[in-house]
N, C-alpha and C positions, 0 to 999 in steps of 0.2 A: 900438428895441432896442439899437442901437449907442450911442445917447446914454445909455441906462441903464447900460450897461457902463462907459462913460467916467466916469459919476458914481460908480459903485461903486468903481472903481479909485482915483479921487480921494479918496474917503472912507477907503479902506484906507491910502493913502499918508499922509493926514492923521493917522489913528490911530497909524500906526507912528511918525511924527514926534513925536507927543505922548508916546508910550511911551518913545522914546529920550531926550527932554528930561527926563521925570520920572526916568528911570533915572539919567541923569547928575547930576541935582540931588539924588537921593535920598541918605540918610545912608550912609556907608561905615563898615565896621568898622575902627577905627583900632588899629593894633598899635604897641606900644612895646617897647623892649628890656628884658629882665629886669634886666640889669646895665648901668647907664648909665655905662660906662667903656670907654675905648679898650682893646682887648685887649692892646696893647703896653705899656700903663701898669700892668697888673696885676703886683704884686710879691709878694703873699702870698696863700695859699689855706689855709683850714682846713675840714676835713670831719669832722663828728662826729655821734654819736648817743649813746644811753644806754650802749652797750658800749665804744666806742673813740673816740679823738681823734687825728686825723692833721693835721700841720702841714707846710706847704711854703713854701719861699722861693726866689726866683730870684737866681742869682749869675752874672753875666757871660753872661746869656742861657740858662743851664742851670738846670732845676728840681731841687731837692733836698728830700728829707724831712728835717725837723729834729726831729720828735717822732712816734712814741715812740722812733725810732731815727734815727741820722744815716746817710743812704744816698742815692745818686742816685735820683730818681724815674723810674718807667717812662715813657719818652718817648711810647709809643703811647697810653697811658691819659691822660696829660696833654694830648696833642694832641686826643684825642677829647673831653675835657672842654671845651677851648676851642671846638672845632668844633661840638659838639652842645648845649652848655649856655650858655657865656658869650656866644654870638652869638644865642641864642634870643630870640624875641619872644612877646608874649602879648596877648590882647584885654583892653581896659580894663574890660570888663563883668564884674563878679564872678560867680562861680558860686554864691556864698553868702557870708554874713557873720554875725558873732556867735559866741558860745561854742558854740552848737549846731552851727554849720557847721564849726568847728574839730574838734569831736568826730566829726561825720559823715564828714568827709574825712580823719580821722586826722592832723590837723596840729597836735596839741598839742605843746608843747615836748618831752615825754617820748617821743613816738611818731614824730616826723618825723626825716628826715635833714637835718642843718644844713650849709649851705655858706656860708662867709664869705669874701668876696673883698676884698682891699685894694689900693688904688692911688690915686695923686694925692691923698694925704692923707686919704682917706675909706675907709670900709668899708661893704660892702653885705651884709647878713645875710639869707639866704633859707632857707626850709624846704620840704621836698618830701615827698610821699606818693604811693603808687600803690594804686588800688582795684581792680586787675585790668583796668583799661581800657587802650586803646592808648596813651593819654597820661597824664602825671602832673598832679597838682595841687600848687600851691605858694602860699605867702604870704610876706610880709616880716615879719621879727621885729618884734614890737610892734604889728602890725596884725592884725585879725581878719577881713579880707577875703580870700576864697579865689579864686584864679584857676587857669585851666588853661594848661599849657605844652605845646606840641605836639612833645614829645620825651620820651624816657624818661630819668629821672635816678635815682630811688630804687633801682631794682633793678640798675643798671649801675655806679653810682659810689658804692657803699657803702664801709664803713670796714674791710673785710678787708685787713689790712696787706700780705699777699703779692701782692695785685693791684696795688699801687701802687709796689712796689720794683722798681728796674731789675733784670732777671735777669742782667745782665752781671757776672761775677766776675773773669774774666781775658779781656782782649781786646787783643791786640797784632798789628799788621801784621807780616808776615815781616821787613821791613827794620828793625823795632824790636828783633828778637831777635839777640843776638850769640852767646850760649852757653846751652845747655840741658843741665844736669847731672841725671842720673837715678840714684837710689840705692834699693836694697832689700836684703834679706838675701842674695839670690842673684844679683843682676844690677845692676852699676854701669857706667855709660858716660857719655860726654860728646859732645854734638853742637855743632860750632862752625861758624858761618856766615862765609864770606868772599865778599862780592858776592852772586852768585846760587848759589854752590856751598856744599854742606854737607859737613862732614868728621866721620867717626865714630871714636871712640877708647875703648878699654877697657884693662884690664890686660894683655891678650894681643895685641891687634892694633889697627891704625890704618889707615884707608883713606878715600878719597873716595867719597861716596855718589853713585851714578849719577843722572843727570837723570831726572825722572819716576818716581823710586822711590816706591812707595805708602806705605811705612812713614814716611818723612820727611814726606810730604804729609799724612798723618794727624796727626802731631805738630804741624806748623805749623797745620793746620786747627783742632784743638781749642784751641790757645793763642790763636787768633783769635776763638773762639766758645765759651768755657767758661761756659755759662749754667746757671742753676737758678732755680726758683720756690719752692724749699723752703729756708727759713732757720731756724736754731736760734739764738735770741738768749740770751746768758748761759747757755751750756750747763752741764748738771749735771756734778758732779765725775766721776761714773761715765763720762760721755761724754768728758771731757777726759783721763781716764786712758789712753784708746786712743792718744793722741798721744805718749806716752812712748816707744813703739816703733811708729811708723807703718809701714804696709805699704809705702808708697812715698813718697819725698821728691823733689820736682822743684825745682831751683834755677835761676832765670833771671837772666842778665846782659843788660841792655838797652842800647840804643845811647846813651841819655842817662846812662849810668853808674849807673843805678839797678839795684838787685837786688831780687828777690822770691823768696820761698820758699813752696812749696805742699806740704802734708803730707796724705796720704790714708790713712784708716784704715777698715777694713772695717766696714760698718754692718749689712748683711744680704746675702742671696744676689744681690740685684739692684743694690745701691747702696753707695757709699762716703761717708764724711764727710770734708769738706775743711776744713782750717784754713789761713788765709793769713797769712803773716808772724808766726806764733806769737801771733796775736791771738785769745784765747778768747771775746771778747765776741760774735762772730758766726761761726757754723759753717754750712757749706753741704752739702746732700745732693745728690750727683751720681750719674749712672748709671754702671754698670760700664764701659760703652764709653768713657767719658771717661778712665778710668784705664788701660784696656787699650791705649790708644794708645801709652803709654810702656813697655809690658812686652815689646815685641818683642825677640828676640835679634839678635845681630850679623848672622846670615845674611840676615835679612829686609831689612836695610839695604844688602845687596850686590846685590839683585835689580834687573835693568833692566826698565823699563816698569812696568806696573801689576800684575804678578803678586805674590802673597805665598806 
């Protein structure tokens, strides 16, 4: 009986060894990168479909939109594109091929999302679709072989322009601000920074603003993060008429001797329209709170601590 057990154990060990050998020698699914480019070498990106075309270029390590508008690209979205798409890999086994496969997987030229990546003197043109599955399908332009990519592209990296523009309109650190001049029909004043101290002045009074005063902190904060995702390109004349007599004008003098002017005009009960440096080509919709930071009266700048 003991001998039989020994034989059985030996057979099981032998079978296990055979299984492991066959497993190690068996074919493995080979994955290859979708974009055969070093991500650091990528210098241009084009994203387009039947509705829109977006073009991006890199300048000194920073990505910019060049079409349909010239504007810094949204850093978070560009980083996500590199992280989730440009480093993605796929199985070399096609999910289908031929004209019927392109139709079935909605990868015709007219239905797909196109992404063209340029770098090292070559361009890679890819096309993506999503059939409601966890992952997308794609093909290379000029090929009718359909592959699956284990990430989402079509529904996340579409051609809606507001999703790709940097939301930053005005962003200055406090030590970049020298003077903030605020003007309206009923309230004009000037804020001047010397070192860590701010000074308030209007037509009637002049005083040093206490440390930790909430009013000045709110002004400095909004000038560091005046952001929006709502842009109006080439505003209509009716919109531009609002800026002949804006509700508020804020003039900034910066430490590099540069000046900037912000004009705010009422848009509706919750929002203002912003024009920067009298440039009518791009207007910005900002929340009321962004403007109300500048509408405080002199007494609020005298308060010590965080009370208003």
